[in-house]
N, C-alpha and C positions, 0 to 999 in steps of 0.2 A: 390494787383493787380496793375499792371502797365498799365495805360490807355494811349493809343496812342492819336493822334490828332483828333480833330473833322474834319472829312474828307470833309463833305459838309453840308451846311445848306440850306434847301429848304423850301419854305413856300407855296407850291401850294397844295391846298386840292384835294383829290380824290372825285369825285362825288359819290353820294349815289348809283347810278346804276352800279358803277364799282366794288362794293364789294358784296359778297353773302348776307350779312345781310341788305344791304341798308343804313348802317350808313356812315356818312361823317367822314373822318380822314384827318389829315394834317401831313406831314412829318416834324418833328421838327429838327432832326439831325441824322447824320450817324457817328458812332464812330468806330475807329479801336482799339480793345482791345487786345493788344499783351501780352499774358500770357506766363508763363514759357514753357509750353508744347503745346500750341495751340494759334492760332490767331482767335479771334471772331470779326465779323463785326456786329455791333448793329444798327438796324434801329428803331428809337424811334418816335412813332406817337402820336399826340394829338388825343384822341378819347373821346370826352365829354360824349357820350352816354353810356359809361361803368360805369358811376357813379352809386352808389347804389340807388335803388328805382324801383317802378313799371314801367314797360314799357321800361326799359333800356336793353342794350345788355348784355347777360350773357357770362360767360367764354366759355361755350360750343359753343355758336354761334360765338363768336369772333375768336375761333380757325380756323374756315373755312376762315374767313377774313385774318388771319395771314398767312395761307398757300397760299392763293391767292396772297397776297402781296409778299411773298417770291418768288413765281414762276413768277409773272408778273412784279415785280419791282426790287427785290433784285438781281435775277440772271442776268438780262440785265445790271444792275448797275455794277456788278462784271466784266462782259465782257467789258463794256465801259471804266472802269478805270483799267483794267488789274490787278484785285485783286484776290487772291486765299486763302480766309480764310478757316479754318477748320470747323467753325460753323458760322451760320447766326442766329442772335436773332432778332425776331420781337417783339417789345413791344408796348403796348397801355397804355396811361395814361390819366386820366380824367382831369388833369391839368398839366401845365408845371412844371417839377421838375428837380432839378439838379441831374445828374447821380450819383448814389452811395450815395445819401443823403436821409435818411428816411423822409417820410412825412406821419405821422399817419392818416391824414385826406384824403389822396389821395388813389385812386384805380388804380392799375396797373395789367396788364395781360402780360404774357411772353410766348413765344414758341421758342424753339431752333430747328434748322434744319441743316442737313448736306447737302451741295450742291454736287450733283452727276450729272455731265453733265447738262442737261436741266431740272433737277428735284430737288425738295427740299424734303428730306426725314426727317420726324419727328424724333427728337433725344432728348433723355432725358438729362437733365442738368447734 
């Protein structure tokens, strides 16, 4: 996999009332992942409440948050930076990890979307 540059590094958290689940997340990085047949734009968020344990955010609940972030943050980001990726990937991690490096103690959730106009369409990997 040929990974492009880290396009932006932002550290502003999203308030709990901004996501359907009420969890707080912080954008860690945005990566342009230029593959042979497609370009993926990856938005990687720190989401400590997805860690295993009682009272934490489940994958099913996080899915609504990831769709919300795709529509309310990723699509405007594309327009602002004149980007036209084939796929958008929203990922949550319970701790900061290096992209592409396994962390057996970490929890990560991913969803892929296809941008179509002003809509994010869920897309299987």
